[in-house]
C-alpha positions as CSV (number, residue, x, y, z in Angstrom):
1,D,-0.2,0.0,0.2
2,L,2.9,2.4,0.7
3,L,4.6,2.2,-2.5
4,T,1.4,2.1,-4.7
5,T,-0.7,4.7,-2.9
6,G,2.0,6.6,-0.6
7,R,0.0,5.8,2.2
8,M,1.0,3.9,5.3
9,V,-1.7,1.7,7.1
10,L,-0.9,2.3,10.9
11,P,-3.3,0.9,13.8
12,S,-6.3,2.6,14.8
13,D,-7.0,0.9,18.0
14,V,-4.5,-1.2,20.4
15,W,-4.5,-3.1,23.6
16,T,-2.9,-1.6,26.3
17,L,-1.7,-2.5,30.1
18,P,-0.3,-0.2,32.8
19,S,3.3,0.7,32.3
20,G,5.2,-1.8,34.1
21,A,2.5,-4.6,34.3
22,P,4.0,-8.1,34.1
23,F,3.5,-10.0,30.8
24,G,2.8,-13.8,30.1
25,S,1.0,-16.1,32.5
26,G,1.9,-14.3,35.8
27,G,0.3,-11.1,34.4
28,G,-2.9,-10.4,36.2
29,D,-4.0,-6.9,34.4
30,V,-6.8,-7.0,32.1
31,P,-5.7,-5.3,28.7
32,K,-7.9,-2.3,27.6
33,L,-8.8,-1.6,24.1
34,R,-7.9,2.1,23.2
35,E,-9.3,3.8,20.2
36,S,-7.5,7.0,20.0
37,S,-4.5,7.6,22.2
38,I,-2.5,5.6,24.8
39,P,-3.0,7.5,28.2
40,D,0.1,8.5,30.2
41,G,0.9,5.5,32.6
42,E,0.0,2.8,29.9
43,M,1.7,1.2,26.8
44,G,0.1,-0.3,23.7
45,L,1.2,-4.2,23.4
46,D,-1.1,-5.4,20.8
47,I,-3.4,-3.9,18.0
48,G,-7.0,-4.1,18.4
49,P,-9.6,-5.9,16.4
50,E,-10.2,-3.0,14.0
51,S,-6.8,-2.5,13.1
52,V,-6.6,-6.5,12.6
53,R,-9.3,-6.2,10.2
54,R,-8.0,-3.2,8.3
55,F,-4.4,-5.1,7.8
56,Q,-6.2,-8.5,6.9
57,E,-8.1,-6.2,4.0
58,V,-4.8,-4.7,2.9
59,I,-2.7,-8.1,2.8
60,S,-5.6,-9.7,0.9
61,N,-5.1,-7.4,-1.8
62,A,-1.1,-7.4,-1.6
63,A,0.9,-8.4,-4.5
64,T,4.1,-8.5,-2.0
65,I,4.1,-8.8,1.5
66,L,7.2,-8.0,3.8
67,W,6.5,-8.8,7.3
68,N,9.1,-7.4,10.0
69,G,7.7,-8.9,13.4
70,P,4.9,-9.5,15.5
71,M,2.1,-7.2,16.2
72,G,2.4,-7.0,19.7
73,V,3.6,-9.1,22.8
74,F,2.4,-12.3,21.3
75,E,4.1,-14.7,24.0
76,D,1.4,-13.4,26.2
77,P,-2.2,-15.0,25.5
78,R,-4.0,-11.7,26.2
79,L,-2.0,-9.9,23.5
80,E,-1.6,-12.3,20.7
81,G,-4.9,-11.7,18.7
82,G,-3.0,-9.1,16.5
83,T,-0.3,-11.4,15.6
84,R,-2.4,-14.2,15.0
85,G,-5.2,-12.3,12.8
86,V,-2.3,-10.7,10.6
87,A,-0.4,-14.2,10.2
88,E,-3.5,-16.2,9.3
89,A,-4.2,-13.5,6.7
90,L,-0.5,-14.2,5.4
91,A,-1.3,-17.8,5.5
92,V,-4.1,-17.6,2.7
93,S,-3.0,-14.4,0.7
94,G,-1.5,-16.3,-2.2
95,D,-4.7,-18.5,-2.3
96,Q,-6.8,-15.6,-3.1
97,K,-5.0,-14.5,-6.2
């Protein structure tokens, strides 16, 4: 999308946790979905469902895809949805052409 249109697609929603919150199975905080900005004292750790949908749409129409890593802290089950959604779109992207 960037090379074709000059546009870059950025996340429109993110999952956040308080800054310093533990990751992984020991993490007790419930992530919050933020649809605008990330408040002070929180950190964005995964893309949200609307961003996943938009990224999947871009991927389904892409001729070439370069992926440079996960969408969030995928090692934490609470924060794996973005990476999983993008990976699933990548897995079927060649089948749609």
